[in-house]
ZAMARGU-4260 file (C-alpha; in steps of 0.2 Angstrom, whole numbers, plus 5000, padded with zeros to 4 digits):
<rodrens>
0) 5401/5685/5475 | 5388/5688/5488 | 5397/5676/5501 | 5415/5684/5498 | 5407/5702/5499
5) 5400/5697/5516 | 5416/5692/5522 | 5426/5709/5520 | 5426/5725/5529 | 5425/5738/5520
10) 5415/5733/5506 | 5424/5735/5493 | 5418/5750/5480 | 5401/5747/5471 | 5404/5728/5480
15) 5388/5720/5486 | 5380/5708/5498 | 5365/5706/5488 | 5367/5690/5478 | 5357/5697/5464
20) 5368/5712/5462 | 5376/5712/5444 | 5394/5707/5450 | 5401/5707/5433 | 5401/5728/5435
25) 5410/5727/5451 | 5426/5736/5453 | 5441/5727/5454 | 5433/5711/5444 | 5434/5706/5428
30) 5424/5694/5418 | 5422/5688/5399 | 5407/5691/5388 | 5399/5676/5395 | 5398/5685/5411
35) 5411/5672/5419 | 5424/5679/5431 | 5441/5679/5425 | 5450/5690/5440 | 5448/5697/5457
40) 5457/5712/5461 | 5458/5719/5477 | 5476/5721/5484 | 5480/5735/5495 | 5462/5738/5498
45) 5465/5740/5517 | 5452/5726/5518 | 5450/5716/5534 | 5439/5702/5541 | 5443/5682/5538
50) 5437/5672/5522 | 5425/5658/5521 | 5433/5640/5524 | 5429/5635/5508 | 5431/5650/5495
55) 5416/5652/5484 | 5416/5644/5466 | 5422/5651/5452 | 5425/5638/5438 | 5434/5649/5427
60) 5443/5662/5437 | 5460/5664/5433 | 5469/5676/5442 | 5464/5681/5463 | 5473/5694/5471
65) 5470/5699/5491 | 5487/5704/5494 | 5492/5720/5503 | 5478/5720/5515 | 5474/5715/5533
70) 5465/5697/5532 | 5466/5686/5547 | 5461/5669/5550 | 5464/5653/5539 | 5466/5652/5522
75) 5452/5646/5513 | 5451/5630/5503 | 5453/5635/5485 | 5449/5620/5476 | 5434/5624/5467
80) 5445/5636/5457 | 5450/5625/5443 | 5457/5636/5430 | 5466/5648/5442 | 5487/5654/5437
85) 5488/5665/5449 | 5488/5669/5469 | 5490/5684/5479 | 5488/5681/5497 | 5504/5690/5502
90) 5506/5703/5516 | 5493/5700/5526 | 5489/5694/5546 | 5484/5678/5542 | 5486/5663/5556
95) 5483/5646/5548 | 5485/5636/5533 | 5473/5622/5533 | 5477/5604/5528 | 5475/5601/5511
100) 5478/5618/5505 | 5491/5615/5494 | 5481/5599/5486 | 5466/5607/5482 | 5476/5621/5471
105) 5474/5621/5454 | 5486/5612/5443 | 5486/5625/5432 | 5495/5637/5447 | 5509/5646/5440
110) 5511/5660/5453 | 5510/5660/5472 | 5513/5672/5482 | 5510/5669/5501 | 5525/5680/5508
115) 5524/5691/5524 | 5512/5683/5532 | 5522/5684/5549 | 5508/5676/5562 | 5504/5661/5551
120) 5507/5645/5563 | 5523/5635/5561 | 5521/5625/5545 | 5530/5614/5533 | 5531/5614/5513
125) 5521/5596/5509 | 5523/5582/5497 | 5508/5587/5489 | 5517/5603/5483 | 5525/5594/5468
130) 5506/5592/5460 | 5509/5612/5455 | 5519/5606/5441 | 5517/5623/5429 | 5519/5633/5444
135) 5534/5643/5439 | 5534/5658/5455 | 5532/5653/5474 | 5536/5667/5487 | 5533/5662/5507
140) 5545/5673/5514 | 5542/5679/5533 | 5528/5665/5534 | 5535/5656/5550 | 5541/5640/5539
145) 5551/5627/5547 | 5558/5612/5545 | 5567/5608/5528 | 5568/5613/5512 | 5559/5595/5503
150) 5568/5587/5490 | 5555/5590/5475 | 5560/5603/5464 | 5565/5590/5450 | 5547/5589/5447
155) 5543/5606/5445 | 5546/5620/5434 | 5549/5634/5447 | 5561/5650/5441 | 5558/5659/5458
160) 5559/5653/5475 | 5557/5666/5489 | 5558/5657/5507 | 5570/5670/5518 | 5566/5675/5533
165) 5558/5660/5542 | 5565/5645/5551 | 5571/5633/5538 | 5584/5620/5545 | 5595/5606/5537
170) 5604/5607/5519 | 5600/5613/5501 | 5589/5598/5492 | 5599/5589/5479 | 5585/5592/5467
175) 5590/5610/5466 | 5604/5605/5453 | 5592/5598/5441 | 5581/5614/5444 | 5577/5627/5433
180) 5577/5640/5448 | 5585/5656/5442 | 5580/5668/5457 | 5584/5659/5475 | 5580/5670/5491
185) 5584/5657/5507 | 5594/5672/5517 | 5588/5676/5537 | 5584/5658/5542 | 5582/5660/5563
190) 5592/5645/5565 | 5600/5644/5548 | 5603/5632/5535 | 5617/5620/5536 | 5630/5610/5524
195) 5639/5616/5510 | 5634/5625/5494 | 5643/5615/5479 | 5627/5612/5472 | 5626/5628/5465
200) 5640/5627/5452 | 5626/5614/5444 | 5611/5627/5445 | 5615/5636/5428 | 5598/5645/5426
205) 5604/5655/5442 | 5602/5673/5439 | 5602/5680/5459 | 5606/5671/5472 | 5604/5677/5491
210) 5609/5662/5502 | 5616/5676/5517 | 5613/5675/5540 | 5613/5656/5537 | 5625/5643/5543
215) 5633/5636/5528 | 5650/5629/5526 | 5663/5621/5515 | 5670/5632/5502 | 5664/5644/5488
220) 5662/5632/5473 | 5665/5637/5455 | 5650/5645/5447 | 5658/5647/5427 | 5642/5635/5423
225) 5632/5649/5429 | 5635/5662/5414 | 5617/5673/5418 | 5622/5674/5435 | 5621/5693/5441
230) 5621/5694/5460 | 5630/5682/5473 | 5626/5686/5492 | 5633/5672/5503 | 5638/5684/5517
235) 5636/5680/5536 | 5640/5661/5535 | 5654/5650/5539 | 5661/5648/5522 | 5679/5646/5521
240) 5694/5642/5510 | 5703/5654/5496 | 5691/5668/5487 | 5689/5660/5470 | 5698/5668/5456
245) 5682/5663/5445 | 5671/5676/5453 | 5682/5690/5444 | 5681/5679/5428 | 5665/5680/5426
250) 5655/5685/5413 | 5641/5692/5419 | 5640/5690/5440 | 5640/5711/5444 | 5636/5710/5463
255) 5647/5700/5475 | 5644/5699/5494 | 5654/5687/5505 | 5656/5698/5520 | 5656/5689/5537
260) 5665/5671/5533 | 5679/5665/5536 | 5686/5664/5519 | 5708/5664/5519 | 5721/5668/5508
265) 5726/5686/5499 | 5715/5699/5501 | 5705/5699/5483 | 5706/5718/5479 | 5708/5714/5461
270) 5690/5711/5459 | 5684/5727/5465 | 5690/5735/5448 | 5675/5725/5438 | 5662/5721/5451
275) 5652/5729/5465 | 5658/5718/5480 | 5661/5716/5498 | 5671/5706/5508 | 5676/5712/5525
280) 5678/5702/5539 | 5684/5688/5535 | 5704/5680/5537 | 5710/5686/5523 | 5730/5685/5526
285) 5734/5702/5520 | 5724/5719/5517 | 5728/5719/5498 | 5731/5709/5484 | 5750/5705/5488
290) 5755/5686/5490 | 5750/5679/5509 | 5767/5673/5518 | 5776/5657/5512 | 5773/5649/5527
295) 5755/5654/5527 | 5753/5648/5508 | 5759/5632/5512 | 5747/5631/5527 | 5734/5635/5517
300) 5737/5623/5502 | 5739/5607/5516 | 5722/5613/5523 | 5713/5614/5504 | 5718/5593/5504
305) 5704/5593/5520 | 5694/5606/5513 | 5696/5622/5524 | 5691/5617/5541 | 5681/5630/5548
310) 5691/5625/5565 | 5708/5630/5555 | 5700/5648/5547 | 5696/5653/5564 | 5712/5647/5573
315) 5723/5652/5556 | 5722/5669/5554 | 5733/5684/5549 | 5749/5683/5539 | 5760/5678/5551
320) 5759/5658/5556 | 5771/5659/5570 | 5760/5673/5579 | 5746/5666/5590 | 5743/5651/5576
325) 5734/5637/5586 | 5742/5620/5580 | 5758/5628/5575 | 5776/5630/5585 | 5789/5640/5580
330) 5808/5644/5582 | 5816/5658/5585 | 5819/5661/5569 | 5801/5659/5564 | 5802/5644/5556
335) 5788/5630/5560 | 5796/5615/5568 | 5779/5609/5575 | 5761/5604/5569 | 5749/5596/5582
340) 5732/5591/5573 | 5727/5576/5582 | 5712/5575/5586 | 5704/5587/5575 | 5691/5578/5566
345) 5700/5581/5548 | 5693/5571/5533 | 5704/5571/5517 | 5722/5567/5511 | 5739/5571/5519
350) 5744/5585/5509 | 5764/5583/5501 | 5764/5600/5504 | 5771/5597/5522 | 5788/5595/5513
355) 5789/5613/5509 | 5790/5616/5528 | 5810/5611/5529 | 5811/5616/5547 | 5797/5606/5553
360) 5803/5591/5567 | 5785/5585/5574 | 5770/5583/5564 | 5755/5572/5574 | 5740/5570/5565
365) 5734/5554/5572 | 5715/5551/5577 | 5708/5559/5562 | 5700/5552/5548 | 5712/5553/5532
370) 5713/5543/5519 | 5726/5540/5504 | 5745/5538/5508 | 5758/5545/5516 | 5766/5555/5505
375) 5782/5551/5498 | 5790/5569/5500 | 5787/5568/5519 | 5804/5559/5517 | 5813/5574/5511
380) 5811/5583/5527 | 5828/5587/5535 | 5822/5589/5552 | 5808/5578/5554 | 5811/5569/5569
385) 5792/5562/5574 | 5777/5558/5562 | 5761/5552/5572 | 5747/5548/5558 | 5740/5533/5569
390) 5723/5529/5570 | 5717/5536/5554 | 5711/5525/5539 | 5728/5527/5528 | 5731/5517/5514
395) 5746/5512/5505 | 5764/5507/5507 | 5772/5516/5520 | 5787/5525/5512 | 5806/5522/5519
400) 5810/5536/5531 | 5827/5540/5539 | 5832/5528/5554 | 5831/5544/5566 | 5815/5547/5561
405) 5802/5539/5575 | 5786/5533/5562 | 5769/5530/5571 | 5755/5522/5559 | 5746/5511/5572
410) 5729/5508/5569 | 5729/5512/5549 | 5723/5492/5545 | 5726/5497/5525 | 5746/5503/5526
415) 5758/5492/5519 | 5773/5491/5529 | 5789/5493/5518 | 5802/5480/5519 | 5817/5492/5524
420) 5803/5502/5535 | 5804/5512/5552 | 5787/5509/5557 | 5785/5513/5578 | 5770/5508/5584
425) 5766/5509/5602 | 5776/5497/5614 | 5768/5482/5622 | 5757/5486/5638 | 5769/5480/5651
430) 5782/5492/5645 | 5768/5505/5647 | 5770/5507/5664 | 5788/5510/5665 | 5786/5524/5654
435) 5772/5530/5661 | 5783/5530/5678 | 5798/5540/5670 | 5786/5552/5663 | 5778/5558/5680
440) 5796/5557/5687 | 5802/5567/5674 | 5789/5580/5673 | 5791/5584/5692 | 5810/5586/5691
445) 5806/5598/5673 | 5794/5609/5684 | 5805/5611/5698 | 5820/5617/5688 | 5807/5628/5677
450) 5803/5637/5694 | 5820/5641/5698 | 5824/5647/5681 | 5807/5655/5680 | 5810/5666/5697
455) 5829/5670/5689 | 5821/5680/5673 | 5806/5688/5682 | 5819/5695/5694 | 5832/5701/5681
460) 5817/5708/5671 | 5807/5717/5680 | 5811/5737/5677 | 5813/5731/5659 | 5794/5725/5660
465) 5787/5743/5665 | 5798/5751/5650 | 5789/5740/5639 | 5773/5746/5647 | 5777/5763/5644
470) 5781/5760/5626 | 5765/5754/5623 | 5756/5769/5628 | 5769/5777/5619 | 5764/5768/5603
475) 5748/5770/5606 | 5750/5790/5606 | 5761/5789/5593 | 5747/5778/5583 | 5735/5794/5585
480) 5747/5808/5578 | 5747/5819/5567 | 5760/5812/5555 | 5749/5795/5558 | 5735/5801/5552
485) 5740/5811/5538 | 5736/5827/5530 | 5719/5820/5523 | 5713/5824/5540 | 5719/5841/5543
490) 5729/5838/5558 | 5716/5839/5571 | 5723/5835/5588 | 5713/5822/5599 | 5708/5824/5615
495) 5717/5813/5629 | 5712/5796/5628 | 5712/5783/5643 | 5727/5771/5638 | 5721/5752/5642
500) 5730/5738/5646 | 5732/5722/5633 | 5730/5712/5647 | 5716/5720/5657 | 5705/5720/5640
505) 5707/5701/5639 | 5703/5696/5657 | 5688/5709/5655 | 5683/5697/5639 | 5687/5680/5645
510) 5701/5681/5633 | 5690/5687/5617 | 5679/5671/5621 | 5665/5668/5605 | 5652/5670/5620
515) 5656/5688/5624 | 5656/5694/5605 | 5642/5706/5601 | 5645/5708/5583 | 5656/5711/5567
520) 5658/5727/5557 | 5670/5733/5545 | 5682/5736/5558 | 5682/5719/5568 | 5675/5710/5581
525) 5666/5719/5597 | 5666/5712/5613 | 5657/5714/5631 | 5667/5715/5646 | 5669/5720/5663
530) 5682/5728/5671 | 5687/5726/5690 | 5680/5740/5695 | 5662/5731/5688 | 5661/5744/5673
535) 5654/5735/5658 | 5663/5741/5641 | 5661/5736/5626 | 5678/5732/5615 | 5683/5736/5595
540) 5695/5724/5592 | 5701/5726/5573 | 5703/5712/5564 | 5720/5709/5554 | 5710/5702/5541
545) 5700/5719/5539 | 5702/5728/5523 | 5700/5747/5528 | 5700/5740/5546 | 5717/5750/5553
550) 5710/5767/5543 | 5693/5765/5551 | 5702/5763/5567 | 5711/5777/5565 | 5696/5787/5558
555) 5685/5782/5572 | 5695/5786/5588 | 5700/5802/5581 | 5682/5809/5575 | 5676/5804/5591
560) 5687/5808/5604 | 5684/5825/5605 | 5665/5824/5604 | 5653/5821/5618 | 5632/5823/5617
565) 5619/5810/5626 | 5615/5804/5608 | 5634/5799/5603 | 5641/5784/5610 | 5654/5787/5623
570) 5673/5782/5619 | 5680/5779/5634 | 5699/5773/5630 | 5712/5763/5617 | 5725/5749/5617
575) 5738/5745/5605 | 5749/5731/5610 | 5760/5725/5595 | 5747/5721/5581 | 5734/5721/5592
580) 5722/5738/5592 | 5706/5740/5602 | 5692/5755/5605 | 5683/5752/5621 | 5665/5760/5622
585) 5652/5761/5635 | 5642/5748/5635 | 5626/5748/5628 | 5613/5735/5636 | 5600/5733/5621
590) 5613/5731/5605 | 5608/5740/5591 | 5589/5748/5584 | 5587/5734/5573 | 5587/5721/5585
595) 5571/5728/5592 | 5565/5738/5575 | 5565/5721/5563 | 5560/5709/5577 | 5542/5702/5578
600) 5543/5700/5596 | 5554/5713/5601 | 5547/5728/5590 | 5533/5727/5603 | 5543/5735/5616
605) 5546/5750/5605 | 5528/5758/5607 | 5526/5775/5598 | 5531/5783/5610 | 5549/5774/5612
610) 5551/5778/5593 | 5548/5797/5593 | 5561/5798/5607 | 5572/5788/5595 | 5570/5799/5580
615) 5571/5814/5589 | 5587/5809/5598 | 5596/5802/5581 | 5590/5818/5575 | 5600/5830/5588
620) 5616/5819/5588 | 5616/5822/5569 | 5613/5840/5573 | 5626/5840/5584 | 5638/5834/5571
625) 5636/5844/5558 | 5633/5860/5566 | 5634/5861/5586 | 5652/5852/5589 | 5670/5860/5587
630) 5669/5849/5570 | 5659/5845/5557 | 5655/5830/5553 | 5648/5819/5540 | 5646/5800/5547
635) 5641/5792/5530 | 5635/5777/5538 | 5619/5781/5545 | 5608/5764/5550 | 5598/5757/5561
640) 5612/5745/5566 | 5623/5759/5570 | 5610/5767/5582 | 5614/5758/5599 | 5601/5759/5613
645) 5603/5763/5632 | 5595/5753/5648 | 5581/5765/5643 | 5582/5762/5624 | 5589/5780/5622
650) 5598/5781/5605 | 5615/5783/5603 | 5626/5786/5587 | 5639/5772/5584 | 5653/5767/5571
655) 5661/5782/5566 | 5674/5773/5554 | 5669/5782/5538 | 5665/5797/5544 | 5671/5813/5538
660) 5678/5830/5545 | 5673/5845/5537 | 5685/5862/5537 | 5683/5880/5534 | 5670/5881/5519
665) 5670/5864/5514 | 5653/5856/5512 | 5656/5843/5501 | 5667/5830/5494 | 5669/5815/5480
670) 5676/5798/5483 | 5681/5783/5472 | 5679/5772/5488 | 5661/5771/5492 | 5659/5764/5508
675) 5642/5763/5517 | 5626/5751/5515 | 5616/5750/5502 | 5597/5757/5506 | 5603/5770/5515
680) 5614/5779/5504 | 5610/5795/5496 | 5610/5794/5475 | 5624/5804/5473 | 5633/5796/5486
685) 5630/5779/5480 | 5632/5782/5460 | 5644/5797/5459 | 5653/5796/5476 | 5650/5812/5481
690) 5645/5815/5498 | 5638/5831/5511 | 5628/5834/5527 | 5612/5830/5515 | 5618/5813/5512
695) 5615/5811/5532 | 5598/5817/5531 | 5594/5805/5516 | 5598/5792/5528 | 5590/5798/5542
700) 5574/5800/5530 | 5577/5781/5528 | 5578/5778/5544 | 5562/5786/5549 | 5551/5778/5536
705) 5556/5761/5544 | 5552/5767/5562 | 5536/5772/5558 | 5533/5757/5547 | 5542/5743/5555
710) 5550/5738/5538 | 5568/5736/5534 | 5570/5745/5516 | 5586/5733/5511 | 5576/5719/5512
715) 5556/5726/5507 | 5545/5714/5496 | 5533/5720/5484 | 5536/5719/5467 | 5521/5723/5462
720) 5520/5741/5465 | 5538/5747/5472 | 5556/5740/5473 | 5558/5749/5489 | 5550/5754/5504
725) 5555/5773/5499 | 5543/5769/5482 | 5530/5761/5493 | 5529/5776/5504 | 5527/5788/5489
730) 5514/5778/5482 | 5504/5779/5498 | 5507/5797/5500 | 5499/5799/5481 | 5485/5790/5486
735) 5482/5799/5500 | 5483/5781/5510 | 5497/5786/5523 | 5491/5778/5538 | 5492/5760/5528
740) 5512/5762/5530 | 5512/5762/5550 | 5519/5748/5559 | 5502/5738/5565 | 5512/5738/5583
745) 5509/5755/5584 | 5495/5760/5575 | 5480/5757/5587 | 5480/5773/5596 | 5473/5785/5587
750) 5481/5801/5597 | 5498/5797/5590 | 5493/5796/5571 | 5497/5816/5569 | 5512/5815/5575
755) 5516/5798/5566 | 5512/5806/5548 | 5522/5821/5553 | 5534/5810/5554 | 5531/5800/5538
760) 5531/5817/5528 | 5549/5823/5537 | 5554/5807/5531 | 5550/5808/5513 | 5556/5826/5512
765) 5573/5818/5519 | 5574/5806/5506 | 5572/5818/5490 | 5581/5813/5474 | 5590/5830/5474
770) 5602/5838/5486 | 5596/5854/5486 | 5579/5849/5488 | 5582/5840/5508 | 5581/5850/5522
775) 5596/5852/5534 | 5596/5843/5551 | 5592/5859/5559 | 5577/5862/5548 | 5572/5842/5551
780) 5573/5844/5571 | 5562/5861/5570 | 5549/5850/5560 | 5550/5836/5571 | 5548/5849/5587
785) 5534/5858/5581 | 5517/5855/5577 | 5515/5874/5570 | 5526/5874/5555 | 5519/5869/5541
790) 5529/5857/5529 | 5532/5858/5511 | 5526/5846/5499 | 5538/5832/5495 | 5543/5826/5478
795) 5545/5809/5471 | 5559/5800/5479 | 5572/5787/5469 | 5565/5771/5471 | 5581/5762/5468
800) 5576/5749/5457 | 5589/5734/5458 | 5588/5730/5441 | 5592/5748/5436 | 5605/5749/5449
805) 5613/5732/5441 | 5614/5740/5424 | 5621/5757/5430 | 5633/5746/5441 | 5643/5740/5426
810) 5645/5756/5417 | 5650/5764/5435 | 5661/5749/5443 | 5676/5755/5433 | 5676/5771/5441
815) 5668/5768/5458 | 5672/5756/5470 | 5654/5752/5480 | 5656/5743/5496 | 5638/5740/5502
820) 5633/5729/5516 | 5614/5726/5511 | 5605/5724/5493 | 5586/5725/5489
</rodrens>
């Protein structure tokens, strides 16, 4: 014990480096009657130093807790702790896991906590991990864990696995399906895990699973056999297919988060009746539970035979297959006449549903990896002229098509020609040159003819074009008129907005190329652009698949058009062209606050001076919204990702899609649809749908505590002491240990501690449980700017325990629909 004591600073209370000291009388040490050390609990003692490479022998030690300190250096060898059952090394500053560390752990170990050691050098889970046959909980989140997840879980007793916020790659190991895992946390991998998530359907013990922010593909599997599943987070992946109806009927599932994928089919509005669900930023064909257009439904059935390829999910968006859908051509009556899906790496079978597209004339499926037979139902297509299925792996007897159909089947060795078939393979080589020559001559003649006709058309429609442009401007004005906005907006008039041409915005954004995409929100994608005069812009493009997008579009334009403040993002103009609706903003080169604050490298650029400037800027922006503008506005979704940073890291509040204008003496409102971000929401808004200026104050308090601590409230991990950042902050306040919360990146300057602690204090005052106990933003601004003013003592804030919230949500789901962005 003396050797361990000598390695720690400051020396724990009553501890001694004197080897003759009676260590069973030391604080934080528990012994049995024979004076064998059973437990050492030094968690959250602000300890620093490096542990000895060989941890001292304690043959009867069962619990070792060194968590929540500032220990550095290498993890020690623990091979002389043969009966160790619980090991807590989480939330420290360790830098290395030595070879043989896992090999030296006791086979009796049941709980291993390594998470929250972000300075560890890159490491991988070794195969000797399998010796830990009694381990039930393993946490190694945010530890620079890399490589793939080893396929070893069939031999382990693990029920809780937390590996999120690391550098894992590859797919889910097959042994997951034979494991006992209940809580699976693999979200936020830097590069992203890949492959499908089909094996989840065999993980029948699952209670909570979070696979968000990865690169998973394929469809959402049927999880009916996961009888105990309560939380499912699959957000921000590349999942495709229709939203499974089995999720709506799942008996225990409470929270479903599948936003920011490529899901298709009808919008699953029905599920909001029973579940807490967020599904925005997908490719649903409708904004309601109504059925898709008949042709869209057929195409989705066709895609299902290929397991909904990602490329088609990206290309097929909206409820009109004849409007901007790739690979599809329509006639003037909006009937599909041609489908060109050659060389798309398609796998699966040819769907019989093609036969339901009765106007289809050309079907090109050549050069893929299709298998199975050519469906006999295709023979019934009355207008079919060309069917090209060459160079696949098709098999079976070729159906007999009408003589008028050109059928190309070469390159399918397993196809069997019918005796009366009309298979047309490619011509011999000698004939090809003649055909090519004919094509070249014909093409030249055709081009000359098209140029002549094109000039005639251009001349006769020049005037009509200018009238169409005027109508585009008129439609934009009409969109923002009082009639379109409705009485709920109190007839507030907008300021004049610059009306921008769709073509210019398309050019500015390189035709909305994916490389120009800055991100996505409930409204739709946001693109970076550059106008002809060199001005950089950010273009918010309304997604047709967005459930609340159009409403947010109108609301945001109306709210922000008349606002001008240095801490609010500036709206430059709008564009409405048919179904295309866009808002154009000034471009913020440093993106959003969360990009800096929660990134291990970029947060170093946010010293305390910059953080304080951001906190005060947000405060002034909110004060302007609440009191100083001509309107009184409640933002309702204040969070780090909605704070944009200019080139000097000055903050600007953005995203007013769900903001609410208060008029007259109105000070509070109630809604049955609670949109916002769980973790920043005030308790009265999250639980009852009640919101006011004090709701923004609560969000500001959470954001302030995040700024001081450098930690994200929505993914806070401290299972032993508090379920949220708010709970941990209150614990430190109660213990008089406030400095423990300060982000190590900024804590090294003692001259700033006074101001940091004041912001900590203000943050706690803002997150009070009851509305009446929270200050107004006017008072908050005064508290932040004055060092003289004495601050009141805060009361205990709400902790938002996830399990409590889940149980409560089952009672509230039929009354309040909660759209959550994040969950603890």
